[in-house]
C-alpha positions, 0 to 999 in steps of 0.5 A: 500500500502506497503512503499516499493512500494512508495519508489520503485516508487520514485527510479524509477522516480529518476533513469529516471531523472538521466538517461535522464540527463546523456544522455543530458550531455553525462555523461555515469556514470550518465546514468548508475547510473540512470539505476541502480536506476531504476532497484533497484526501480523496485525490491523494488516495486515488493517486496512491491507488494509481501508484499501487496499480502501476507497481503491480504491472 
């Protein structure tokens, strides 16, 4: 498993927490940052998946 997949998954989790906290606190900026972290994590996780696939071939 590529390190990008691990880091990406951690960013997705962190983003979900930030987004939920933003909703609870009514903080739109925190909620937006959480959503951005989630998206960034998904992209990084996908990059790691591509790297893993290339290594298998």
